[in-house]
C-alpha positions as CSV (number, residue, x, y, z in Angstrom):
1,M,7.0,99.0,46.6
2,G,5.0,101.3,48.8
3,E,3.6,98.3,50.7
4,R,4.8,97.7,54.2
5,L,5.6,94.4,55.8
6,K,3.6,93.8,58.9
7,A,4.3,91.0,61.2
8,D,2.4,90.2,64.4
9,L,5.5,89.3,66.5
10,D,3.5,88.3,69.6
11,R,1.5,85.8,67.5
12,I,4.6,84.5,65.8
13,Q,6.3,84.1,69.2
14,E,3.1,82.3,70.5
15,V,3.2,79.9,67.5
16,S,6.8,79.2,68.1
17,A,6.2,78.4,71.8
18,R,3.3,76.1,70.9
19,L,5.3,74.3,68.3
20,G,8.0,73.8,70.8
21,M,5.5,72.4,73.3
22,I,4.1,70.0,70.7
23,E,7.6,68.9,69.8
24,R,8.4,68.1,73.4
25,E,5.1,66.2,73.9
26,F,5.8,64.1,70.8
27,G,9.3,63.5,72.0
28,Q,8.2,62.4,75.5
29,A,5.4,60.2,74.2
30,S,6.3,56.6,74.7
31,A,6.9,54.5,71.6
32,F,4.0,52.3,70.5
33,A,4.6,48.8,71.9
34,A,2.7,45.7,71.2
35,D,2.6,42.4,72.9
36,N,2.4,40.0,69.9
37,A,0.9,37.2,72.0
38,A,-2.1,39.3,72.9
39,F,-3.2,39.5,69.2
40,G,-3.8,35.8,68.8
41,S,-3.0,36.1,65.1
42,Q,0.4,36.3,63.6
43,T,-1.0,38.2,60.7
44,L,-2.5,40.8,63.0
45,A,0.6,41.0,65.1
46,S,2.8,41.5,62.0
47,A,0.5,44.3,60.8
48,V,0.6,46.0,64.2
49,D,4.4,45.7,64.3
50,S,4.7,47.2,60.8
51,F,2.4,50.1,61.8
52,A,4.4,50.7,65.0
53,D,7.7,50.7,63.1
54,G,6.4,53.1,60.5
55,W,4.8,55.4,63.2
56,S,8.2,55.5,65.1
57,K,10.0,56.6,61.9
58,H,7.3,59.2,61.0
59,R,7.1,60.5,64.6
60,A,10.9,61.1,64.6
61,A,10.7,63.0,61.3
62,L,7.7,65.0,62.7
63,I,9.6,65.9,65.9
64,A,12.6,67.1,63.8
65,D,10.3,69.2,61.6
66,L,8.5,70.7,64.6
67,A,11.8,71.6,66.2
68,Q,13.0,73.3,63.0
69,V,9.9,75.3,62.5
70,A,9.8,76.4,66.2
71,H,13.4,77.5,65.9
72,L,12.8,79.4,62.6
73,S,9.8,81.2,63.9
74,A,11.6,82.2,67.1
75,A,14.5,83.4,65.0
76,A,12.1,85.4,62.8
77,V,10.8,87.3,65.9
78,T,14.3,88.1,67.0
79,S,15.3,89.2,63.5
80,Y,12.1,91.4,63.1
81,D,12.7,92.9,66.5
82,G,16.4,93.7,65.7
83,T,15.5,95.2,62.3
84,D,12.8,97.3,63.9
85,E,15.2,98.5,66.6
86,K,17.8,99.4,64.0
87,L,15.3,101.3,61.9
88,A,14.0,103.2,64.9
89,E,17.5,104.1,65.9
90,G,18.2,105.4,62.4
91,L,15.1,107.6,62.6
92,R,16.1,108.9,66.0
93,Q,19.5,109.8,64.7
94,A,18.0,111.5,61.7
95,E,15.6,113.5,63.9
96,N,18.6,114.6,66.1
97,H,20.6,115.8,63.1
98,A,17.7,117.7,61.6
C-alpha cells in the first residue's frame, strides 16, 4: 500500500492527441473504390469488392475505437489533474491549520 501511482500526464495527453489525429485521418480517408471493368476478371473484381466491403466495416470500427481511446485518455488526464489539485489543496489547508 505504500506504493504511489505515477502518471506522466504530458505523455498521456500527447497519446490522446495523436490518437485523435489518427482517428481524423482514418475518417477523412476516402473509401476504397474499385472499377470492376478495370480488373478484366469477374473473380478478381468480386474478390476486390469483398475486400473493400470488409475494409470499410473494419475501418469504421477502428475509427470508433480510436475515438473512444482518445476520449478516455484525455479524460484520464483531466481526472488525474483534478485529483492532484484536490490533494494539494487538502495539504495546503492542513499546513495552514497546523
